[in-house]
C-alpha positions as CSV (number, residue, x, y, z in Angstrom):
1,M,72.8,8.1,25.4
2,A,74.7,8.7,22.1
3,M,72.8,8.8,18.8
4,N,72.9,5.6,16.8
5,E,74.8,6.9,13.8
6,Q,74.3,3.8,11.8
7,A,70.5,4.1,12.1
8,A,70.6,7.9,11.4
9,Q,72.9,7.4,8.3
10,A,70.5,4.7,6.9
11,L,67.6,7.3,7.1
12,I,69.8,10.0,5.5
13,N,70.8,7.6,2.7
14,D,67.1,6.7,2.1
15,W,66.0,10.3,1.7
16,L,69.1,11.2,-0.4
17,G,68.1,8.3,-2.6
18,E,64.6,9.7,-3.0
19,L,66.0,13.2,-3.8
20,K,68.5,11.8,-6.3
21,Q,65.5,10.6,-8.3
22,R,64.3,14.2,-8.7
23,S,65.3,16.3,-11.7
24,Y,67.6,19.2,-11.6
25,N,64.6,21.5,-12.1
26,D,62.6,19.9,-9.2
27,L,65.6,20.4,-6.9
28,T,66.0,24.0,-7.8
29,L,62.4,24.5,-6.7
30,M,63.5,23.4,-3.2
31,I,66.1,26.1,-2.9
32,G,65.4,28.2,0.1
33,R,62.7,25.8,1.4
34,T,64.0,23.7,4.2
35,R,62.1,20.4,4.5
36,T,61.9,18.5,7.7
37,E,60.5,15.0,8.4
38,T,60.5,12.7,11.4
39,R,61.3,9.1,10.5
40,R,61.8,6.0,12.6
41,G,65.2,4.3,12.4
42,E,66.0,0.6,12.4
43,D,66.7,1.0,16.1
44,G,63.1,2.0,16.8
45,K,64.0,5.6,17.7
46,E,62.6,8.7,15.9
47,Y,65.0,10.9,14.1
48,Q,64.5,14.5,12.9
49,L,65.6,14.8,9.3
50,E,66.2,18.0,7.4
51,A,66.8,18.4,3.6
52,E,68.2,21.7,2.2
53,V,69.1,22.6,-1.3
54,F,71.5,25.5,-2.2
55,W,73.2,26.8,-5.3
56,A,76.7,25.3,-5.0
57,N,78.4,28.3,-6.5
58,K,76.1,30.5,-8.5
59,K,72.5,30.7,-9.5
60,G,71.8,28.5,-12.5
61,G,74.7,26.2,-11.8
62,D,75.1,23.1,-9.8
63,V,72.9,22.5,-6.8
64,L,74.0,21.1,-3.4
65,V,71.5,18.9,-1.6
66,I,72.2,18.2,2.1
67,V,70.2,15.8,4.3
68,S,71.0,15.8,8.0
69,A,69.6,13.9,11.0
70,D,69.6,14.0,14.8
71,D,67.8,12.3,17.5
72,G,66.9,15.4,19.5
73,G,69.8,14.8,21.9
74,L,73.2,16.2,22.0
75,R,73.7,15.7,18.3
76,A,70.9,18.3,17.6
77,S,73.5,21.0,17.7
78,H,75.8,19.1,15.3
79,P,73.7,16.7,13.2
80,L,75.0,13.9,11.1
81,S,74.8,14.8,7.4
82,S,75.5,13.7,3.8
83,S,75.1,15.4,0.5
84,F,75.2,15.3,-3.2
85,L,75.8,17.7,-6.1
86,R,73.5,17.8,-9.2
87,G,74.4,19.8,-12.3
88,P,72.0,21.3,-14.8
89,D,73.4,18.8,-17.3
90,G,72.4,15.9,-15.1
91,Y,75.8,15.5,-13.5
92,L,75.6,13.8,-10.1
93,A,78.4,13.7,-7.5
94,E,77.8,11.5,-4.5
95,E,79.5,13.7,-2.0
96,W,80.4,17.4,-2.1
97,P,82.9,18.9,-2.6
98,N,84.0,16.5,-5.4
99,G,86.2,18.7,-7.5
100,R,83.5,20.2,-9.6
101,F,82.3,23.8,-9.5
102,S,80.2,25.8,-11.7
103,D,82.0,28.4,-13.9
């Protein structure tokens, strides 16, 4: 059975919303530390979520935050994901790439 992408995307959006509330400094502390959670979707199924934070271009510049989800089925090898970019100046781009790169 195919993964319910709507339910998975809703979970991704929820976690991204939580991460967007964090400061740039808090997000930089997450670099190199993959975080995983299991959350139940609106369809009643459990989804594995993963949050990763990377330097978008160079250390000290923008950070890229990616949250992905799968249901343990076929999508586990190619999970659904969404992202945002946060700059040290507080800049927030809803999706990456979005035309901004650190110098």
